[in-house]
C-alpha positions as CSV (number, residue, x, y, z in Angstrom):
1,M,26.8,-52.8,13.6
2,A,29.1,-50.1,14.9
3,E,27.7,-46.7,15.5
4,P,29.0,-44.2,12.8
5,K,31.8,-42.0,14.0
6,P,31.2,-38.2,13.9
7,Q,33.2,-36.4,11.3
8,S,34.5,-32.8,11.2
9,G,31.9,-31.7,8.6
10,N,31.8,-28.2,7.1
11,P,31.4,-24.7,8.5
12,Y,28.7,-23.8,6.0
13,P,25.8,-23.8,5.6
14,L,25.1,-22.7,9.1
15,G,22.4,-24.6,11.0
16,S,21.7,-28.2,10.2
17,Y,21.8,-29.7,6.7
18,D,20.7,-33.2,5.6
19,N,22.8,-34.3,2.6
20,G,21.2,-37.7,2.3
21,K,24.1,-39.5,4.1
22,G,23.9,-37.7,7.4
23,V,23.5,-34.3,8.9
24,N,26.0,-31.4,9.1
25,F,25.7,-29.0,12.1
26,A,27.4,-25.6,12.2
27,L,27.1,-22.9,14.9
28,F,28.7,-19.5,15.2
29,S,30.2,-18.5,18.6
30,A,33.3,-16.3,18.8
31,H,33.8,-16.6,22.6
32,A,32.8,-20.2,23.4
33,E,35.4,-22.6,24.8
34,K,33.5,-25.8,24.1
35,V,30.3,-26.7,22.3
36,E,28.2,-29.9,22.6
37,L,25.5,-31.2,20.2
38,C,22.7,-32.9,22.0
39,L,20.4,-35.3,20.2
40,F,16.8,-36.0,21.4
41,D,14.1,-38.4,20.6
42,K,11.3,-37.2,18.2
43,T,9.3,-35.7,21.1
44,G,12.2,-33.8,22.4
45,A,11.6,-35.2,25.9
46,E,14.6,-37.6,26.1
47,E,18.3,-36.9,25.3
48,I,19.7,-39.9,23.5
49,K,23.2,-38.8,22.5
50,R,25.7,-36.0,23.1
51,Y,28.7,-35.1,20.9
52,E,31.5,-32.6,21.6
53,I,32.0,-30.4,18.6
54,K,35.8,-30.1,18.2
55,E,36.1,-28.3,14.9
56,N,36.2,-24.5,14.9
57,D,37.0,-22.6,11.7
58,N,36.8,-18.9,12.0
59,N,34.4,-19.0,14.9
60,I,32.1,-21.6,13.3
61,W,31.8,-24.8,15.3
62,H,30.9,-27.7,13.0
63,I,30.4,-31.5,13.0
64,F,28.9,-34.1,10.6
65,I,27.0,-37.1,12.0
66,P,26.6,-39.9,9.5
67,G,23.3,-41.7,9.4
68,L,21.2,-38.9,10.8
69,S,18.4,-37.5,8.7
70,A,15.5,-34.9,8.6
71,G,13.3,-35.1,11.6
72,Q,16.2,-35.4,14.1
73,V,15.6,-33.3,17.2
74,Y,18.6,-31.4,18.7
75,G,20.0,-28.6,20.7
76,Y,23.3,-27.1,21.9
77,R,25.1,-26.7,25.2
78,V,27.8,-24.0,25.0
79,Y,30.6,-23.6,27.5
80,G,32.6,-20.5,28.3
81,P,33.1,-17.9,30.9
82,Y,30.1,-16.8,33.0
83,M,31.2,-13.2,33.6
84,P,28.3,-10.9,33.2
85,E,30.3,-7.8,33.9
86,Q,32.5,-8.7,31.0
87,G,29.5,-9.5,28.8
88,H,29.8,-13.3,28.9
89,R,26.9,-15.4,30.0
90,F,27.8,-19.0,29.0
91,N,26.0,-21.7,31.0
92,P,26.1,-25.3,29.7
93,N,23.2,-26.2,31.9
94,K,21.0,-24.4,29.5
95,L,19.9,-26.2,26.3
96,L,19.9,-23.8,23.4
97,I,17.9,-23.8,20.2
98,D,19.8,-23.4,16.9
99,P,19.7,-19.8,15.6
100,Y,19.4,-21.3,12.1
101,G,16.9,-24.0,13.1
102,K,14.0,-24.1,10.6
103,K,11.6,-26.0,12.8
104,L,11.0,-26.4,16.5
105,V,9.3,-29.1,18.6
106,G,8.1,-28.8,22.2
107,K,6.6,-25.9,24.2
108,L,8.4,-23.3,26.3
109,I,7.5,-23.9,30.0
110,W,8.1,-20.8,32.0
111,H,10.3,-22.3,34.8
112,K,13.2,-20.9,36.7
113,A,15.5,-23.4,35.0
114,I,15.3,-21.5,31.7
115,F,17.2,-18.6,33.3
116,G,21.0,-18.6,33.3
117,Y,21.1,-17.2,36.8
118,D,19.5,-18.2,40.1
119,L,16.2,-16.4,40.4
120,D,16.3,-16.9,44.2
121,S,19.7,-15.3,44.6
122,P,20.0,-11.8,45.9
123,E,22.8,-11.3,43.4
124,K,20.3,-11.9,40.6
125,D,22.0,-12.2,37.2
126,L,25.5,-12.2,38.7
127,S,24.6,-15.6,40.2
128,F,24.9,-18.9,38.3
129,S,22.1,-21.4,37.8
130,S,23.0,-25.1,37.9
131,L,19.4,-26.2,36.9
132,D,19.1,-28.1,33.6
133,S,16.7,-26.3,31.2
134,A,16.3,-29.1,28.7
135,P,12.9,-30.4,30.0
136,Y,11.4,-26.9,29.7
137,V,12.5,-25.6,26.3
138,P,11.7,-26.3,22.7
139,K,14.3,-28.1,20.6
140,S,15.4,-27.6,17.0
141,V,14.5,-30.1,14.3
142,V,16.5,-31.0,11.1
143,V,14.4,-30.3,8.0
144,K,14.8,-31.2,4.3
145,D,13.6,-28.9,1.6
146,D,11.7,-31.2,-0.8
147,Y,8.4,-29.2,-1.0
148,D,6.6,-29.2,-4.3
149,W,5.8,-25.5,-5.1
150,E,3.9,-26.6,-8.3
151,G,5.3,-23.8,-10.3
152,D,4.4,-21.1,-7.8
153,V,5.1,-17.6,-9.1
154,S,4.9,-14.4,-7.1
155,P,2.3,-11.9,-8.3
156,R,5.0,-9.2,-8.2
157,T,2.4,-6.5,-7.9
158,P,4.0,-3.1,-8.8
159,I,4.5,-1.1,-5.6
160,E,2.4,1.7,-7.0
161,E,-0.5,-0.6,-7.5
162,T,-0.1,-2.2,-4.0
163,I,-2.8,-2.1,-1.3
164,I,-1.6,-3.7,1.9
165,Y,-3.8,-5.4,4.4
166,E,-2.2,-5.9,7.9
167,T,-3.5,-8.8,10.0
168,H,-2.7,-11.4,12.6
169,V,-2.7,-15.1,11.8
170,R,-4.4,-16.2,15.0
171,G,-6.8,-13.2,15.5
172,Y,-8.1,-13.1,12.0
173,T,-9.2,-16.7,11.8
174,K,-9.8,-17.7,15.4
175,L,-13.6,-17.1,15.3
176,H,-14.2,-17.6,11.6
177,P,-17.4,-19.6,11.3
178,L,-16.5,-21.3,8.0
179,I,-13.1,-22.6,9.0
180,P,-12.8,-26.0,10.8
181,D,-12.0,-25.7,14.5
182,R,-8.6,-27.3,14.2
183,K,-7.5,-24.9,11.5
184,R,-8.6,-21.7,13.2
185,G,-5.8,-19.4,14.3
186,T,-3.3,-21.1,11.9
187,F,-1.7,-20.7,8.5
188,A,-4.1,-23.4,7.3
189,G,-6.9,-21.2,8.5
190,M,-5.6,-18.2,6.5
191,A,-5.3,-20.5,3.4
192,H,-9.0,-21.5,3.7
193,K,-11.0,-20.7,0.6
194,S,-13.4,-18.5,2.6
195,V,-10.6,-16.3,3.7
196,L,-8.9,-16.2,0.3
197,N,-12.2,-15.5,-1.5
198,Y,-13.0,-12.6,0.8
199,L,-9.5,-11.0,0.5
200,K,-9.8,-11.3,-3.3
201,W,-13.3,-9.9,-3.2
202,L,-12.2,-7.0,-1.0
203,G,-9.6,-6.0,-3.6
204,I,-6.4,-5.8,-1.5
205,S,-3.1,-6.9,-3.2
206,A,-0.9,-7.9,-0.3
207,V,-1.4,-9.5,3.1
208,E,1.1,-8.3,5.8
209,F,1.3,-10.6,8.8
210,L,2.3,-9.5,12.3
211,P,5.3,-11.5,13.4
212,I,5.2,-15.2,12.5
213,H,8.8,-16.1,13.5
214,A,8.7,-18.4,16.5
215,F,7.9,-16.3,19.6
216,F,6.6,-19.0,21.9
217,G,3.2,-17.4,22.1
218,N,0.4,-18.2,24.6
219,R,2.9,-19.3,27.2
220,H,1.1,-17.7,30.1
221,R,3.8,-17.2,32.7
222,K,2.7,-18.0,36.2
223,G,1.7,-14.8,38.0
224,W,2.1,-12.7,34.8
225,V,-1.0,-11.1,33.4
226,N,0.5,-10.3,30.0
227,D,0.7,-12.8,27.1
228,N,2.9,-12.6,24.0
229,Y,0.1,-12.3,21.5
230,W,1.3,-9.9,18.8
231,G,4.6,-11.8,18.5
232,Y,7.2,-9.0,18.8
233,E,9.5,-11.2,20.9
234,S,11.1,-13.5,18.3
235,F,13.3,-16.3,19.5
236,S,14.0,-17.8,16.1
237,F,14.3,-16.0,12.8
238,F,13.9,-19.1,10.7
239,A,11.3,-21.3,12.4
240,P,7.7,-20.3,12.2
241,E,5.6,-20.0,15.4
242,Q,4.4,-23.5,16.4
243,N,1.0,-22.3,17.5
244,Y,0.2,-21.4,13.9
245,L,0.8,-24.9,12.7
246,V,-1.9,-27.6,12.8
247,R,0.4,-30.6,12.2
248,G,3.6,-29.0,13.3
249,E,4.9,-29.0,9.7
250,I,6.5,-25.9,8.2
251,D,5.0,-26.9,4.8
252,E,1.7,-25.4,6.2
253,F,3.2,-22.0,5.8
254,K,4.2,-22.8,2.2
255,D,0.7,-24.1,1.5
256,M,-0.7,-20.8,2.6
257,V,1.7,-18.7,0.5
258,K,1.1,-20.9,-2.6
259,A,-2.7,-20.5,-2.1
260,M,-2.4,-16.7,-1.7
261,H,-0.2,-16.4,-4.8
262,K,-2.8,-18.3,-6.8
263,K,-5.3,-15.6,-5.8
264,G,-2.9,-12.9,-6.9
265,L,-2.1,-11.9,-3.3
266,E,1.4,-11.1,-2.1
267,V,2.6,-12.1,1.3
268,Y,4.7,-9.7,3.5
269,L,6.1,-10.5,6.9
270,D,6.5,-8.1,9.8
271,V,10.0,-9.1,11.1
272,V,11.7,-8.2,14.4
273,Y,15.4,-8.3,14.0
274,N,16.0,-5.4,16.3
275,H,15.7,-7.4,19.5
276,T,14.8,-10.9,20.7
277,G,12.5,-12.4,23.3
278,E,15.5,-13.0,25.7
279,G,15.1,-9.4,26.8
280,N,17.5,-7.7,29.2
281,Q,20.0,-9.2,31.8
282,L,17.1,-10.6,33.8
283,G,15.6,-12.5,30.8
284,P,15.8,-16.2,30.0
285,T,18.7,-18.0,28.3
286,L,17.2,-19.8,25.3
287,C,19.5,-19.1,22.4
288,Y,21.7,-16.1,21.5
289,R,22.5,-15.1,25.1
290,G,23.9,-18.6,25.9
291,I,25.6,-19.1,22.5
292,D,27.6,-15.8,22.6
293,N,26.0,-12.9,24.5
294,A,28.8,-10.5,23.7
295,S,28.4,-11.0,19.9
296,Y,24.7,-11.2,19.5
297,Y,23.7,-8.2,21.6
298,T,24.9,-4.6,21.8
299,L,26.3,-4.2,25.3
300,S,26.5,-1.0,27.4
301,K,29.9,0.7,26.8
302,D,30.0,1.6,30.5
303,N,29.2,-1.8,32.0
304,K,28.9,-4.9,29.8
305,R,26.7,-6.5,32.4
306,Y,23.9,-4.4,30.9
307,Y,22.7,-3.8,27.4
308,Y,22.3,-0.9,25.1
309,D,18.6,-0.7,24.3
310,S,17.1,1.4,21.6
311,T,14.0,-0.8,21.4
312,G,12.3,-0.4,24.7
313,T,12.5,-4.2,25.2
314,G,15.7,-4.7,27.1
315,A,18.4,-5.2,24.6
316,S,19.3,-4.4,21.0
317,F,20.3,-7.1,18.5
318,N,23.9,-6.4,17.4
319,V,23.7,-6.4,13.6
320,Q,27.0,-4.4,13.6
321,N,28.7,-7.8,14.2
322,P,29.3,-9.3,10.8
323,Y,28.2,-12.8,11.9
324,V,25.0,-11.4,13.4
325,L,24.3,-9.4,10.2
326,E,25.0,-12.6,8.2
327,L,22.3,-14.3,10.3
328,V,19.8,-11.6,9.5
329,M,20.6,-11.6,5.8
330,D,20.5,-15.4,5.6
331,S,17.1,-15.4,7.4
332,L,15.6,-12.9,5.0
333,R,16.9,-14.8,1.9
334,Y,15.5,-18.0,3.4
335,W,12.0,-16.6,3.6
336,V,12.2,-15.3,0.1
337,E,13.9,-18.2,-1.6
338,K,12.5,-21.2,0.4
339,M,9.2,-19.8,1.7
340,H,8.4,-17.5,-1.3
341,V,7.7,-14.4,0.8
342,D,7.2,-11.2,-1.3
343,G,8.3,-8.5,1.1
344,F,9.1,-7.5,4.7
345,R,8.1,-4.8,7.1
346,F,11.0,-4.1,9.5
347,D,10.0,-3.4,13.1
348,L,12.0,-0.5,14.6
349,A,14.2,-0.4,11.6
350,T,16.3,2.5,12.9
351,T,17.9,0.1,15.4
352,L,19.2,-2.1,12.5
353,C,20.9,0.9,11.0
354,R,22.8,2.1,14.1
355,Y,26.6,2.2,14.2
356,K,28.0,2.7,17.7
357,T,24.5,3.6,18.8
358,D,24.0,6.3,16.1
359,F,21.7,6.0,13.1
360,K,23.7,5.8,9.9
361,R,22.3,5.8,6.3
362,D,25.5,4.0,5.3
363,S,25.1,1.3,7.9
364,G,26.2,-2.3,7.1
365,F,22.6,-3.4,7.2
366,L,21.3,-1.0,4.6
367,Y,24.3,-1.6,2.4
368,A,24.0,-5.4,2.7
369,I,20.3,-5.2,1.6
370,K,21.1,-2.8,-1.3
371,Q,23.7,-5.1,-2.9
372,D,21.9,-8.3,-2.3
373,P,20.6,-9.7,-5.6
374,V,17.6,-11.4,-3.9
375,L,16.5,-9.0,-1.2
376,S,16.9,-5.8,-3.2
377,K,14.2,-7.1,-5.5
378,V,11.4,-7.6,-2.9
379,K,9.3,-5.1,-1.1
380,L,11.2,-3.5,1.8
381,I,9.2,-1.4,4.3
382,A,10.7,0.3,7.3
383,E,9.2,1.3,10.5
384,P,11.6,4.3,10.5
385,W,11.9,4.9,14.3
386,D,13.0,3.3,17.5
387,T,13.1,4.5,21.2
388,G,16.8,5.4,21.2
389,Y,18.6,8.7,20.8
390,A,17.7,10.4,17.5
391,G,15.5,7.4,16.7
392,Y,12.9,9.2,14.6
393,Q,14.2,8.8,11.0
394,V,11.1,9.1,8.8
395,G,12.3,10.0,5.3
396,A,16.0,9.1,6.0
397,F,16.1,5.6,4.4
398,M,17.7,4.9,1.0
399,P,16.0,5.0,-2.3
400,G,14.1,1.7,-2.9
401,W,12.9,1.6,0.7
402,H,9.3,2.3,1.7
403,E,8.5,3.8,5.1
404,W,5.6,3.9,7.4
405,N,4.5,7.5,7.4
406,D,3.1,8.5,10.8
407,K,3.1,12.1,9.8
408,Y,0.3,11.1,7.3
409,R,-1.5,9.2,10.1
410,D,-1.6,12.1,12.5
411,C,-2.5,14.7,10.0
412,I,-5.4,12.8,8.5
413,R,-6.7,11.9,12.0
414,R,-6.5,15.6,13.1
415,F,-8.2,16.8,10.0
416,W,-11.2,14.4,10.3
417,K,-11.3,15.1,14.0
418,G,-12.1,18.7,13.0
419,D,-8.9,20.3,14.2
420,T,-7.8,23.6,12.9
421,Y,-4.3,24.4,11.4
422,Q,-4.3,21.2,9.3
423,I,-4.7,22.5,5.7
424,P,-1.1,23.3,4.8
425,E,0.1,19.9,6.0
426,M,-2.8,18.1,4.4
427,G,-1.6,19.4,1.0
428,S,1.7,17.5,1.4
429,R,0.3,14.3,3.0
430,L,-2.4,13.8,0.4
431,S,0.1,14.2,-2.5
432,G,2.8,11.9,-1.3
433,S,4.6,13.8,1.5
434,S,7.1,15.5,-0.8
435,D,8.5,17.4,2.2
436,V,9.6,14.1,3.7
437,F,10.5,11.9,0.7
438,N,11.2,14.0,-2.3
439,H,15.0,13.7,-2.4
440,E,17.6,11.5,-4.1
441,N,15.1,10.6,-6.8
442,R,12.9,8.8,-4.3
443,N,9.3,8.1,-5.4
444,I,5.9,8.8,-4.0
445,T,5.7,5.1,-3.1
446,S,8.3,5.8,-0.5
447,S,5.4,6.8,1.7
448,V,3.4,4.0,3.2
449,N,0.2,5.8,4.3
450,F,-2.0,4.6,7.2
451,V,-4.7,5.8,9.5
452,T,-4.7,2.8,11.7
453,V,-2.4,-0.3,12.2
454,H,-2.1,-2.9,14.9
455,D,-0.4,-0.3,17.2
456,G,-2.9,2.3,18.4
457,F,-6.6,2.7,18.1
458,C,-8.5,0.7,15.4
459,L,-10.7,2.8,13.2
460,R,-14.0,2.3,15.1
461,D,-12.3,3.2,18.4
462,L,-10.6,6.2,16.8
463,V,-14.1,7.7,16.3
464,S,-15.5,6.3,19.6
465,Y,-13.0,7.1,22.3
466,N,-11.2,10.2,23.5
467,G,-8.8,8.3,25.6
468,K,-7.2,4.9,25.8
469,H,-8.8,2.2,28.0
470,N,-5.9,-0.3,28.6
471,L,-6.6,-1.5,32.1
472,A,-7.0,-5.1,30.8
473,N,-3.3,-5.0,30.0
474,G,-2.4,-5.0,33.7
475,E,-0.3,-1.8,33.6
476,E,-2.8,0.6,35.2
477,N,-3.5,2.3,31.8
478,R,0.1,3.6,31.6
479,D,1.0,1.7,28.4
480,G,0.0,2.8,25.0
481,S,0.2,6.2,23.3
482,N,-1.6,9.2,24.7
483,S,-1.4,11.0,21.4
484,N,-4.3,9.4,19.5
485,W,-5.9,12.4,17.8
486,S,-9.2,10.7,18.3
487,W,-12.7,12.1,19.0
488,N,-15.6,10.1,20.4
489,S,-18.2,12.1,18.6
490,G,-19.8,13.1,21.9
491,V,-20.1,9.9,23.9
492,E,-17.2,7.8,25.3
493,G,-17.4,4.2,24.0
494,E,-20.4,2.3,22.8
495,T,-23.7,4.1,22.6
496,D,-27.2,3.8,21.1
497,D,-27.4,7.5,20.3
498,A,-28.3,7.6,16.6
499,T,-26.7,11.0,16.0
500,V,-23.4,10.0,17.5
501,K,-23.3,6.7,15.6
502,E,-24.0,8.4,12.3
503,N,-21.1,10.9,13.0
504,R,-18.8,8.0,13.8
505,R,-19.7,6.1,10.7
506,S,-19.4,9.2,8.5
507,R,-15.9,10.0,9.7
508,A,-14.7,6.4,9.6
509,K,-15.7,6.1,6.0
510,A,-14.3,9.5,5.2
511,M,-10.9,8.5,6.7
512,L,-10.6,5.2,4.9
513,S,-11.7,6.8,1.6
514,T,-9.1,9.6,2.1
515,L,-6.5,6.9,2.6
516,L,-7.4,5.2,-0.6
517,M,-7.5,8.5,-2.6
518,S,-4.1,9.6,-1.4
519,Y,-0.7,9.3,-3.1
520,G,1.6,6.7,-1.6
521,V,1.1,3.0,-0.7
522,P,-2.0,2.5,1.5
523,I,-2.1,0.0,4.3
524,I,-5.5,-1.0,5.9
525,L,-5.8,-2.6,9.3
526,A,-7.8,-5.9,9.0
527,G,-11.2,-5.5,10.6
528,D,-11.5,-1.8,10.1
529,E,-13.6,-2.4,7.0
530,L,-15.9,-4.4,9.2
531,S,-16.1,-1.8,12.1
532,T,-14.5,-4.1,14.6
533,T,-13.7,-2.7,18.1
534,R,-11.0,-3.3,20.6
535,F,-13.1,-1.6,23.3
536,G,-10.8,1.4,23.5
537,N,-7.6,-0.6,24.0
538,N,-4.8,1.1,22.0
539,N,-2.1,-1.3,22.9
540,P,-3.6,-4.8,23.0
541,Y,-0.3,-6.6,22.5
542,C,-1.0,-9.1,25.2
543,Q,-4.7,-9.8,24.6
544,D,-5.3,-13.2,23.1
545,N,-9.1,-12.9,23.2
546,I,-12.0,-11.0,21.6
547,I,-10.2,-7.7,22.1
548,N,-8.0,-8.8,19.2
549,W,-9.9,-11.6,17.6
550,L,-12.1,-10.7,14.6
551,V,-15.7,-11.7,15.6
552,W,-16.9,-12.5,12.1
553,D,-20.5,-13.5,13.0
554,A,-21.2,-10.3,14.8
555,V,-19.6,-7.8,12.3
556,M,-20.9,-9.4,9.2
557,D,-24.4,-9.1,10.5
558,K,-24.1,-5.5,11.3
559,D,-21.6,-3.8,8.9
560,R,-22.1,-5.1,5.4
561,D,-22.6,-1.5,4.3
562,M,-19.1,-0.5,5.6
563,V,-17.3,-3.4,4.0
564,R,-19.1,-2.8,0.7
565,F,-18.2,0.8,0.8
566,I,-14.5,0.1,1.3
567,R,-14.6,-2.5,-1.4
568,K,-16.1,0.1,-3.7
569,A,-13.3,2.6,-2.8
570,I,-10.6,0.1,-3.4
571,K,-12.1,-0.8,-6.7
572,L,-12.3,2.9,-7.7
573,R,-8.7,3.4,-6.9
574,R,-7.7,0.5,-9.1
575,R,-10.0,1.6,-11.9
576,L,-8.9,5.2,-12.0
577,K,-5.2,4.3,-11.9
578,I,-4.5,8.0,-11.4
579,F,-3.4,7.3,-7.8
580,N,-0.7,4.9,-9.0
581,R,1.6,7.8,-9.7
582,K,5.3,7.2,-8.8
583,K,6.9,10.6,-9.5
584,F,6.2,13.6,-7.3
585,F,4.0,16.4,-8.6
586,E,5.4,19.6,-10.1
587,G,2.2,21.7,-10.3
588,K,2.9,22.4,-13.9
589,S,0.7,22.3,-17.0
590,Q,0.4,18.9,-18.7
591,G,-0.4,18.2,-22.4
592,R,-2.2,20.3,-24.9
593,K,-5.1,21.3,-22.6
594,G,-2.8,23.1,-20.2
595,Y,-4.2,21.4,-17.0
596,K,-1.8,21.2,-14.1
597,D,-0.8,17.8,-12.9
598,L,-2.0,18.8,-9.4
599,A,-4.2,21.8,-8.5
600,W,-6.0,22.7,-5.2
601,F,-9.4,24.3,-5.3
602,T,-11.6,26.0,-2.8
603,E,-15.4,25.8,-2.5
604,K,-15.5,28.8,-4.8
605,G,-14.2,26.8,-7.7
606,V,-10.9,28.7,-7.8
607,E,-7.4,27.6,-7.0
608,F,-6.0,28.0,-3.5
609,S,-4.3,31.3,-2.7
610,V,-1.7,31.9,-0.1
611,A,-4.5,33.3,2.1
612,D,-6.5,30.1,1.7
613,W,-3.5,27.9,2.7
614,N,-3.0,30.2,5.8
615,D,-6.7,30.1,6.8
616,H,-6.3,28.2,10.1
617,N,-10.0,27.7,10.5
618,R,-10.5,26.1,7.2
619,R,-11.6,22.4,7.4
620,S,-12.2,21.6,3.7
621,L,-10.2,21.4,0.5
622,S,-10.2,19.7,-2.8
623,Y,-7.5,18.5,-5.2
624,A,-7.7,17.9,-8.9
625,V,-5.2,15.6,-10.6
626,Y,-4.6,15.3,-14.4
627,N,-2.4,12.8,-16.2
628,N,-3.2,13.3,-19.9
629,R,-5.8,10.6,-19.7
630,S,-7.9,11.2,-16.6
631,F,-9.1,14.2,-14.6
632,V,-10.2,13.5,-11.0
633,L,-11.3,15.9,-8.3
634,T,-11.4,14.8,-4.6
635,I,-13.3,16.9,-2.1
636,L,-12.8,16.6,1.6
637,N,-15.3,18.3,4.0
638,A,-14.5,18.0,7.7
639,E,-17.0,20.6,8.7
640,S,-20.0,19.6,10.8
641,S,-22.4,21.0,8.1
642,D,-22.9,20.8,4.4
643,I,-20.9,23.1,2.1
644,S,-22.0,24.7,-1.1
645,W,-19.2,23.9,-3.5
646,R,-18.6,25.1,-7.1
647,L,-16.8,22.7,-9.3
648,P,-13.8,24.0,-11.3
649,A,-14.5,25.5,-14.7
650,L,-13.5,23.0,-17.3
651,E,-15.7,23.9,-20.3
652,G,-16.8,21.1,-22.6
653,N,-16.4,18.4,-20.0
654,T,-18.9,16.4,-18.0
655,W,-18.3,15.6,-14.4
656,E,-19.6,12.4,-12.8
657,L,-19.8,11.4,-9.2
658,A,-17.6,8.3,-8.5
659,L,-17.7,8.1,-4.7
660,D,-19.6,9.6,-1.9
661,S,-18.4,8.5,1.6
662,S,-21.5,9.9,3.3
663,G,-24.2,8.4,1.1
664,K,-26.0,11.7,1.4
665,F,-25.2,13.4,-1.9
666,N,-28.7,14.0,-3.3
667,Q,-28.0,15.5,-6.7
668,S,-27.6,13.9,-10.1
669,S,-24.4,11.9,-10.5
670,K,-24.0,13.8,-13.9
671,L,-22.5,17.2,-13.1
672,G,-21.6,20.2,-15.3
673,S,-18.5,22.2,-15.3
674,H,-18.6,25.1,-12.8
675,Q,-21.8,23.6,-11.3
676,M,-22.7,24.4,-7.7
677,I,-23.2,21.3,-5.6
678,K,-23.8,20.5,-1.9
679,V,-20.9,18.6,-0.2
680,P,-22.3,16.7,2.8
681,A,-20.8,17.2,6.2
682,W,-17.9,14.9,7.2
683,S,-17.6,13.5,3.7
684,T,-15.2,12.6,0.9
685,L,-16.4,13.0,-2.7
686,V,-14.6,11.8,-5.7
687,I,-15.6,13.3,-9.1
688,E,-14.2,12.4,-12.4
689,I,-14.4,13.7,-15.9
690,K,-16.0,11.3,-18.3
691,K,-14.7,11.6,-21.8
C-alpha cells in the first residue's frame, strides 16, 4: 500500500491537530526560509520520516499528513539566516519543540549540541554549530482531547471569599508519608486523598502552583551547582512538566484539577510568559530562538545580537509581536478551557505590559485579556514589577486585576519586628491599601496580601534569622534580597532557648492572624502553618532537597498547635464574613446606630487622634469594623510587654473574645463595653459583639 502523500493542510489551529483522518501541523515563523517536520518513533529516539513544509500563509507554515494520529512524536527543523547581529539565529541542526505542543517525551540532556553556536569557539554565539541536537532534546507529541471531565464545574469562589495557598507540586508531596512512592512529587500526589482532605480541613479555597509549564527540571547540568527547581524557566506554555507526571500522560493534571474541584478548591497557575528558559545569547536553542528569534524575543535596539531584558534572566519575551501575543492568549485559554484552571498569577507581569520597553496600561496584553470572553472571567493576579526601567508598577493595573502587594508584606513584617514609624502605613495596609488601589472604581480585592511567599524567607525563618544564609545556592550568598525586615528574636538560627522560641512562635502566629484579619485577598505560603524552615535560605530556587521539601513527619509531630491555630483563624475569617468587603471604607456612620464603617482606637478606648497617628514610637493599634450586621474589633500589640487596653464604649452590647494569637489572654471570654483588659505582648486579639 502506497504511503499517503502529505497535503497542504490548514494554518489554524496552530500546533498539531488530530482530526481522525490524519494530523495537521501549523507553525508560525515570519523570517524562516524553509521548515521541515521530523517524525520520530514513540520513544523519540529514532527519526523515521522528514517532510518539507511548503505551504506558508501569512507566516504560518502548515502541512497535513494523512494516517497519522495522536501519540505521534515530532519536532521541527527551521532554516534561515544565521546572522546574530541582525537578530537571526536559525540553525537546522537543532531539533525544535512545537511552541503549541501539548505534551513532551524524552529528557533534556545538557550537551553542547543543544546550543546553536560552537561552545568551543572563541567567537561564542557568532559561531555556528553543526552538531545535531535531536538525541539530546525532548520532542513534541500529538494529543487528542477526549478526556471525560464527568461534569466537572469550577467552584468559582468569589474573590472576596478567596484564601490562596501557594505551593510547589514536587516539594509539597515529595516526603508525604501517606502518598505512594511513585506518586510523590507529582500531580497524582497532589490529588491524593490525604492532601485533599488536609487542604479542605485547613480551610483554604484555592491552591496556587509554582510553574508547572514544562521547564525541564532536575536536569543537573554538568559542572553547574544550580538546578531548575522552582520552574521559572518555561520552555513550553502548553505542555506540563514531565517530572510531575507518573505515566507521562497529561490527563494526570486533569485528574488533579477534577479532584480539587470536587473538594471545592480552585486551581491557579503561576505562569511565566515574560521570558523562557532559552535565556540570553549564550543560552540553548530548543524552541523559540530557532523558530524565529527576531519575532519571539525583544532585541536590543542598539545591537540585535543581544536582547532587551527587563526580567533579569537574559531576554524578554516579545508579546508586542501579535503572533507571540496570540501564543500567550491561546495558551491561557487552553489552560482554562481544556485543563479547567481557575486563575493565573503572572510572574513579572510588568514585562508583559511594555511597549517599546516602557510599561503601558493600554498595552496589547492588558487589552487582549480585558476583551477576551474566557480570560476576563477567571482570577487574574499580577506580580506588578520586573527588573527593567520603571518596573515597579504596584497599583497600576486595570480594574479587574489583583496584584501582589509587597507594600503590605514589608509593613506587616516591620510592625511585628517592633520597628517604629509603622502606624500610619499600617492603617492603610490593614484596610485594603486604599492609597495604592482606590482609583477607577477598583475594589479592596485588588490587593493580594502576603507576609511570605516562595520568594524570600518563609515564616519560621522570618522570626529566626537576621540575615540570609544562601551559601548552598553556590553564589557566595550574593543572591536573594537583603531587605527581609526579619528579626531572629535574639539568636541566629535554630536554638533551644525557650524564651527565644516563645517569642518566635508568638510573632509568627501574630503575623499570620494579622494577614487573615486584613482587607484584601490573603495568600499563605504552604508549610508556614506547620512552621517549616528553609534554614535561612531566602532564595532556594535551585534546591531540590529538604530546603524546599515539606518534611511532613517532622512538622506534624512538633507543630500541631500552630496548624490548628491557623485553621481556627481561617475559620473565623470565613464565619465573620466582615473581612469579605469589596468596597473601600469611607470612615462614615452606618445604619441607625451611627457606628462608623471603620474606626481606629487606642488603648484608652478612644479613637485615634492626629497625634496618635504621628506617634512614631507607638507599636499598637486596634480597628473596629461595622457592617450593619457585625461589629469586630482587632487589636495588634507589637510591644514586648502586655498592655492595659480599654474596649470602646458601646453600651448595651456584649463583647466576646474570638481569637487570641498568644494563647495567654487570661480573662473571661465574655467582656463588657468599655472594660479594661490585658492585651498580651506580641499578640493579635479579635473581639466581636455578640447580639
